[in-house]
C-alpha positions as a LaTeX table, in Angstrom:
\begin{tabular}{lrrr}
\hline
Residue & $x$ (\AA) & $y$ (\AA) & $z$ (\AA) \\
\hline
Unk1 & 62.50 & 152.07 & 58.14 \\
Unk2 & 65.13 & 154.23 & 59.72 \\
Unk3 & 67.89 & 156.07 & 57.89 \\
Unk4 & 70.64 & 153.65 & 58.99 \\
Unk5 & 68.74 & 150.68 & 57.53 \\
Unk6 & 68.30 & 152.52 & 54.23 \\
Unk7 & 72.00 & 153.43 & 54.17 \\
Unk8 & 72.97 & 149.79 & 54.83 \\
Unk9 & 70.80 & 148.64 & 51.93 \\
Unk10 & 72.20 & 151.24 & 49.56 \\
Unk11 & 75.75 & 150.43 & 50.66 \\
Unk12 & 75.15 & 146.74 & 49.96 \\
Unk13 & 73.91 & 147.57 & 46.46 \\
Unk14 & 76.68 & 150.09 & 45.76 \\
Unk15 & 79.00 & 147.52 & 44.22 \\
Unk16 & 78.56 & 146.11 & 40.69 \\
Unk17 & 78.72 & 142.39 & 41.53 \\
Unk18 & 76.30 & 142.70 & 44.46 \\
Unk19 & 73.88 & 144.82 & 42.45 \\
Unk20 & 73.90 & 142.28 & 39.61 \\
Unk21 & 73.51 & 139.39 & 42.08 \\
Unk22 & 70.52 & 141.09 & 43.68 \\
Unk23 & 68.91 & 141.81 & 40.31 \\
Unk24 & 69.52 & 138.19 & 39.25 \\
Unk25 & 67.86 & 136.91 & 42.42 \\
Unk26 & 64.91 & 139.25 & 41.88 \\
Unk27 & 64.47 & 137.85 & 38.35 \\
Unk28 & 64.13 & 134.37 & 39.86 \\
Unk29 & 61.37 & 135.16 & 42.32 \\
Unk30 & 59.47 & 133.50 & 43.85 \\
Unk31 & 61.52 & 130.28 & 43.68 \\
Unk32 & 64.87 & 131.87 & 44.45 \\
Unk33 & 68.27 & 130.82 & 43.22 \\
Unk34 & 71.05 & 128.66 & 44.64 \\
Unk35 & 74.21 & 130.51 & 45.61 \\
Unk36 & 76.32 & 128.52 & 43.14 \\
Unk37 & 73.98 & 129.45 & 40.30 \\
Unk38 & 74.12 & 133.14 & 41.26 \\
Unk39 & 77.92 & 132.90 & 41.14 \\
Unk40 & 77.86 & 131.09 & 37.78 \\
Unk41 & 75.53 & 133.64 & 36.21 \\
Unk42 & 77.67 & 136.50 & 37.52 \\
Unk43 & 80.89 & 134.84 & 36.38 \\
Unk44 & 82.59 & 135.04 & 39.77 \\
Unk45 & 84.04 & 132.35 & 42.06 \\
Unk46 & 81.59 & 130.83 & 44.53 \\
Unk47 & 83.55 & 131.96 & 47.59 \\
Unk48 & 83.54 & 135.54 & 46.29 \\
Unk49 & 79.80 & 135.38 & 45.67 \\
Unk50 & 79.26 & 133.96 & 49.17 \\
Unk51 & 80.83 & 137.09 & 50.63 \\
Unk52 & 78.63 & 139.30 & 48.45 \\
Unk53 & 75.48 & 137.34 & 49.30 \\
Unk54 & 76.36 & 137.54 & 52.99 \\
Unk55 & 76.53 & 141.31 & 52.78 \\
Unk56 & 73.19 & 141.47 & 50.92 \\
Unk57 & 71.70 & 139.20 & 53.58 \\
Unk58 & 73.03 & 141.28 & 56.49 \\
Unk59 & 71.55 & 144.38 & 54.83 \\
Unk60 & 68.18 & 142.61 & 54.75 \\
Unk61 & 67.88 & 142.56 & 50.96 \\
Unk62 & 67.95 & 138.77 & 50.57 \\
Unk63 & 67.06 & 135.76 & 52.68 \\
Unk64 & 68.75 & 132.38 & 52.62 \\
Unk65 & 67.37 & 128.90 & 53.21 \\
Unk66 & 68.92 & 125.49 & 52.89 \\
Unk67 & 67.59 & 123.16 & 50.21 \\
Unk68 & 69.50 & 119.89 & 50.36 \\
Unk69 & 73.15 & 120.76 & 49.87 \\
Unk70 & 72.42 & 124.20 & 48.42 \\
Unk71 & 71.66 & 127.53 & 49.98 \\
Unk72 & 68.86 & 129.21 & 48.08 \\
Unk73 & 68.63 & 132.98 & 48.11 \\
Unk74 & 65.41 & 134.91 & 47.67 \\
Unk75 & 64.91 & 138.63 & 47.38 \\
Unk76 & 63.33 & 140.27 & 50.40 \\
Unk77 & 60.82 & 142.22 & 48.35 \\
Unk78 & 59.13 & 143.50 & 51.48 \\
Unk79 & 62.40 & 145.19 & 52.49 \\
Unk80 & 62.72 & 146.68 & 49.00 \\
Unk81 & 59.17 & 147.98 & 49.28 \\
Unk82 & 60.01 & 149.62 & 52.62 \\
Unk83 & 63.15 & 151.14 & 51.09 \\
Unk84 & 61.21 & 152.64 & 48.17 \\
Unk85 & 58.53 & 153.93 & 50.52 \\
Unk86 & 61.25 & 155.44 & 52.72 \\
Unk87 & 62.61 & 157.29 & 49.68 \\
Unk88 & 59.18 & 158.52 & 48.62 \\
Unk89 & 57.82 & 159.15 & 52.12 \\
Unk90 & 57.83 & 162.91 & 51.78 \\
Unk91 & 57.43 & 162.95 & 48.02 \\
Unk92 & 55.45 & 165.56 & 46.24 \\
Unk93 & 54.63 & 167.90 & 49.10 \\
Unk94 & 51.04 & 166.69 & 48.96 \\
Unk95 & 50.79 & 166.76 & 45.17 \\
Unk96 & 49.95 & 163.17 & 44.24 \\
Unk97 & 50.16 & 163.91 & 40.53 \\
Unk98 & 53.94 & 164.34 & 40.89 \\
Unk99 & 54.45 & 160.83 & 42.34 \\
Unk100 & 51.86 & 159.07 & 40.20 \\
Unk101 & 54.28 & 158.41 & 37.27 \\
Unk102 & 56.85 & 156.86 & 39.62 \\
Unk103 & 54.27 & 154.55 & 41.14 \\
Unk104 & 52.85 & 153.67 & 37.71 \\
Unk105 & 56.32 & 152.63 & 36.52 \\
Unk106 & 56.54 & 150.13 & 39.39 \\
Unk107 & 53.30 & 148.36 & 38.49 \\
Unk108 & 53.97 & 146.79 & 35.06 \\
Unk109 & 56.23 & 144.09 & 36.53 \\
Unk110 & 53.39 & 142.50 & 38.41 \\
\hline
\end{tabular}
């Protein structure tokens, strides 16, 4: 991942509604969540959420697929993994014991 991709992802998440939308979509993996449901859960109008989801999609954080009349959004967990690895790429200066707690905190979810 290059720096500009990382900046685009962080910029997309640097807004409360988009951050909450992304976290909501992540909670509904692997099935994803329809755009209207994301808007309902966030308490924002659907057209507003569409703009937010579009920005998250352009940043590569979510993917969209049509299911009947709905557009279902899924988190691009591979992109998130690359972002985290980009952040930790030069972590620890060769001292694995420094990074071990960070990595351990990521494992309980799975």
